[in-house]
N, C-alpha and C positions, 0 to 999 in steps of 0.2 A: 527569387520573391523579393519584390520592392519594400524598402523599408519604411516603416510607417513613421510618421511625424512623432517626435518625442512629445509626450504627454506631460502635462504639469503635474506635480505631486501636491498633495492635497496641502492647504495651508493650515498647519497646526504647530503648537509649540513644541521645541524637543522633549520638554518634559512629559507632557500629556502623551507624546509618540512612544517615549520610553515605559510609561506606566502602561498604555495599551499594549505595547509589545509584550510586558510581561503576562499579562492576562492572555495573551494568544499562545504564549510559550506554555503556560499552564494548561492551556486546552491540549496543545500537542502532546504534552506529558500525560494527561488522561488518556488519548487514543495510545501511545506507547506503552503505558503501564497496562492497559487491557490486553495487548497483543503478546507482551512479556510473561504476564502473571496468570492468564486464563490457561494457557496454553499447556502449561506445568498441570494443571488441575484436572485435565480432561482423564488421565486413567483413572483417577479416584472417582470422578463423575460417573463413568461407566461400571464401577464397582458398586456404586451406590444405587443408582438409578437404573442399570442394567441397558440393554440394547448395543450390543457390541457390533452388531451390522449397522448401526446408525452413527459409529463413532466419528466418521467424517463429516454429518452434517451439521453439527454445530459451528464447525470451522466454516464448511461450505457455503451455509446459508447466510452468514455474518457477511461473509466476504461478497457474497453475491448482492444482497441488499445494500451495503455500503458500495458496492460497485456501481449497480445501475443507478443507485441515488445521486451519487458525486456528481455526474454530468447535469443532473437536474437542478441540484444545488448551484452547481458553477453557472449554467446559462441563467437561471432566475435571479442569481445576484447580479449580471451584467443588465438585467431588466429593473429590478426593484431596489437594488443595493445590497451590501454587505451583511452590516450590522445586524438587521432584523434577523435575517436567516440564520446567521451565526448563532445568535441567541437561542433560537428555536432549536437547532442542531444539538447544543449543549442540553437543554431540557430534554429532547428525546432521548438522547443516549443516556442521561442518569436514571429516567425512568424505566429503560430497558436493563439497564446494570442490576437496578433494585429487582425487576422482575425475574432475572437471571438468577440471582441469590434466593429468591423466594420458590423458585421451581421445584416440583415434587415427582416429575416425570420428564422423560426425556421429549416427549411432544411437547409440554410446556416449556423446557428450556429451549428447544429450537425454535418455538414460536417466540420466545423472549429475546432469543439471539439476532432473529429478523428484524425486531423493532429496535433493538440496541444499533443493528447494522445501519440502519435508517438515518440514526443521529450521526454516527460516526462518519456517514457518507459527507457531513458538512464540514467537519472539523478540521481536517488537513487540507481540502483542496480551498477553502475559504482562508485558512490561516496563510497559505503561500500565496494566495492572490492578494490579500490585503498587504501582506509583506513586500510582494511586487510593487504594489502602488505606493507605500509608505517612504521606500529605500529605493535609491539607485543602484545600478548593478555593482560597484564598488561596496557602496554600504550593505547591500544585500548578502555579500559574501562573509560579511562579520556577522550579521544577524544569523545567516545560516550556519555559522559557527556556534552560536550560541544554541540555536535550535537543536544541532546535533549534538551537543553535548547534554541537552535534555535526553534525547534518545539514548545517548550512552548510559546517563544515569539510570534509566528505567532498563537498558539491556542488562547492565550490571546487577541492580538490585531486585528488578523485576522478578526473573525466573526463580532467584534465591527465595524472594518474599513468598512467591507463589508457592513454592513447596514449602516453605516454613507454614504459612496460612494453612496447607491443606493439611500436613501432618499434626500440628498443634490444636488448631481449632475446626476448620471444615473448609471443604473446596467453595462453600457459599461466601466466604469471606474473601476468596479472591475476585468475586464480583463487587462486593461491597465496599473493597478498598480504593475504587475510584472515586467513590461518592464526595469525598471531602475536597477532592482536588477539582471536581466538576463545580460543586458550589463556589468555591475560591474562583474559577474562570469565569463562572457567571456573574458574580458580583463585580469584578473589575470591568468584564465587558460592559455590564449596564452603567458603571459610572466614567469609564474612561474612552472606550472604544469609539473612535470618530466614523462617520459613513465616509468610506473611501470610494464608492461606486459612484457612477453618475447615472442615476436611473432615468429610462428612455421609454417611449411608448412601444411597446411590441407585445407579442402574446408567445407564451411557452409553447413548445411543439409537444402537446400532450398525446395525441396518437402515436408520435414517434418514440416518446417516453414509455408508452404502455406496451408498445411493440418490442422495444428493446427489453422491458422486463419482462414480458411473457416468454419471449425467445431465448434470452439468457437462462431464465428459470428453467426452462423445458430442456434446454440441453444440459445444465449442471444436473438436474433431477434425473435425466434420462441417463447419463453417464453413472451417477450414484448408484441407479437402481438396476442397471446393464438392461434398459428399454430402450432398445435401438430405433423404434419408430418414433419416441419422444424426442430423441436427439434429432431426427431427420425433420419432424415437424419443427422443432426450435430453430434449425439452420434455416428454414424456408421464411420462418417469422421474422427471423434476423435479417434475410435478404429484403422483406417487405419493409422493414423499419429503416433500411438505407436507402431505398427508394423513396419512402416518405421523407426521410431526413433531406434528401436531394431536392426536394421540391419547396420547402419550407423556408421563409424569409429569415428565421431566427431558429435553426435547427438546435437539437440537443446537443450533438457534437459538432466541433467545427469543422464543418465537410469543405468550406472552402479553403481552410488552411490545410487540410489532407490532400489537396490537390498538389502540393509542394512536396518535393522529396524530404525535406529536413522533418517537418513534421511527422510525416509517414514514417520515416525510420525513428524517430523517438518515441512515437505509439507502438509500432512493431517491437521496437528493444525492451521496452517497458512490458509489452504483453509476454514475450518469451521470458525475459528474466524472471517477471513475477512468477510465472507458471513453475519453474524450475525452482526458485527460492524457496515459495511459500508452500509448494507441493512438498517439499522435503521437509522442511520444519514441523509441519502437521504431525508425523510420524517419529520424528527422533526421541521427542520425551515418552512416547509408549516403548521403544526398544530399550531406552536409557533406564526405564524404572525396572522393566522386566529383566534387564541383566543385574542391576544392584539391589533391585528391592525398595528402592528410597525414590519418595516423593521430590527430595531435594536434588536427588541426580537428575531427574526428568527435567528440573529447572536449570539446573548447572549447564547441562549439555548446549543449551541455546545460549547461554551468555556470550560466549566466545564470537557466535556468529552476529549477533546484535553489535556488541562492542567494535566488532571488524567493521561493520557497515558504518557506525557512528564515527569512528577514528578518521577513516577515508574520506567521509563525508566533510569532515572538518577541513583535511588537507585539501581536497578538492575546493573548498571555499575560498582557501589561500591560493592554489594553482591557478584560479582562472584569470589572474593580472599576468600570467607569464607563460602559460602553457595553453594551446588550443584545446578549446573543449573537444573537439573531434579525437585529438590524441588521447586525452583522459578517457573518453568512452572507450576507445578500441582497447586501451590498455586495461580497463575493468573488465570486458569481456573477454580478454585472453587469460586473465587471471582465472576468470571462471570456469573456462574450458580446461586448464590445467587443473584446477582443484577437484572438478566432478569427476574427473578422469581417475585422479588419485582415490577419491571416494570409493569409486567402484571396484578398485584393487585392495582397499583397507575395510572392507565391510564388516570384518571377522575380527579387526584389530580391537585392542582395549580402547574403552572411551575416551582416555585422553588423547588418542591419536586422532579419533574422529572430532574431538572439540578443536585440535588444531588446526586439522583442515576446514573445520567449519569458521574457525576465525578468518582465515584465507578467503572463504567464499562470500564471507562478510565484506571484506575489502574489495573485491571485485563489484558488489553490488554498490557499495559507496561510491566508488568512482564513476560506474556506469549510468546507475540512475539519477544521479544530482547533475552530472553534466547534460545528459539528454534533457533533462526538465528545464535547466537554464538556458539551453540551447533555444529550445521552444518558446519559452518566454520572451526572449530577447527577440524572436522572429515574429511576435504578436503584437497588433496594435491594441491599445488599452480597451476599446469596446469588444474586443475578443478575449482578452486576459484570463476572464473566469472560466470559460468555455475551454481555452487551450490547456491552461493548468489543471482543471478538473478532469479533461479528457485525456491527458497523460496518467493522470493516478487513476482513471477508470481503465485504461489498458493495463496498468500493472495489476491493479486489484481483479481485473477479469481473468487477467492470467493466472492469479493465484487460485482464483475460485476453479478454474478448469483445472489446474495443475493438481490442487487436492483431490478432485474428483478422478482425473486419470490415473493418479498414483493409488488410489484406492483400488482402482482395476488391476493395475499392475500387482499390487500386492495381495489383494485378496482379503476376504473376511475370514478365512481359515488361519491364514497367517498371522492376522492381527490377533486371533484368538488364542492361537497357540503360542506366539511369543518366540524367544530364543533362535534357533538355527533357521526355522521356518521364516520367521519375521526378517531375519537378516538378509535371506536370499531374495524376500520381497522389496526390500530396502535397495538391493542390486540392482533391480529392475528399474527402482525409480530413479535411482542415479543414472542410469542409463538413458533414459528418457531426458533426463536435466542436461545430462551432456549434449545430446542430440540438438536441445532447443538453445543453448547457448553457442553451439557452434552455428548455428544459423543466424543467432543476432551477432556474432563477431562478424560474419560475412557480410551482415547489412551494415554494421559500422564502417566497415573499409569502404563504402561507398560516401561516405562524407567528405567533401572537401575540406582541406586545411587552409584556414587563415590564420596568420600570426595573430598573437593574442594582443600585442600592442595595438592592434586596429579596432579592439572590442571597445564598446561604450554602451550608454543607456538609449536602446530602441534604435538609433540611427546608426551604429556600427556593430557587427557582429563577429564573434570569433570562429564560428561556424556557419558554413552556408551549404546548400546542396548543389550538387554539380549538375 
């Protein structure tokens, strides 16, 4: 892939840039807190609202809507600019969070989570895109360390906070807890966030967006409800979406970039890793609470996985100056292969063993996911940066949505309702699937050509290329 010309950074003062970055980091904390807090509340939600057969849907629908909207936010920001869309994303997320807390049925909660996911689809991709424009690669490594620290705080405190709020107050407060952070992010963004995009005349690929939404939704819903006809129809619609995308001048996903091996591997690695990781963490809190009887334990079992991801993301941000991104990605996927194999053998072990192995799983994700994202960003011209960044995250989140649905099939509603030994055996099958997925991802990562990290630079030189 030929190297794009280096793009000039926005002309803003360091003070304004730092203040704007603080606002963006708070927005990331908003999304991270939701991910780590709400997962611990779901067993209590099921007891309160019923609907054991719908247990996976609040996870899957949130992942689905955030996933399918993410590339739309990213491509739209390439056309109309980042700031305005980021503000709208925060507002939608906050309204969805409030609606989740006010829900009095599983149907209402699922609908509110779908709306909340639409806003979440803007937060992380637009934040990472703006960081990519505001900072050089070397500077971005330091900022990424700061952002990863935010994920670490939420990973450490979020599950425990979610368990405490659920036990002391109500599961509804796990949704309300994101509101003050969202308001703070909104105020700072209004005052300090610069417009980093370069608006240009173009039209969004609405037919492709609608087809991707419909196809993805049909596949996930069909898997969840075991309606294979819907899965088949969804697959056909997704193929039609790809055909439409290939013919559009400004496709929703960066189809031209996907013609090169490096972006394809980055997308595939995020898809497979997301399916393995997010599919597993959707069910671990349910198992932990069934074993211990404590909502706090349901939250605590996720903490090591989230903290492990955070710590290695910080380390990766430092390693990019000396270690090729290909080696970091390969090492991350190798860790995932070993740890998911260990989880299949330790499915009936005490919870502290699962937590320790979960920490190692998080470290593998931290190495693999960040290195692939940075490589894809460095291989992209400025006018494609939003689409490429959101596309990589789209792959990861779509993998998560599919992973949750597929693992629901393997575990089964009877095991989810019964808990105990039956649920543990269901988790073993989920671990087996996760192991198979990360083995494929590791094999794909070996196709990356290693280039010395000393040759890396902003846009014009890369630490990783495709052979």
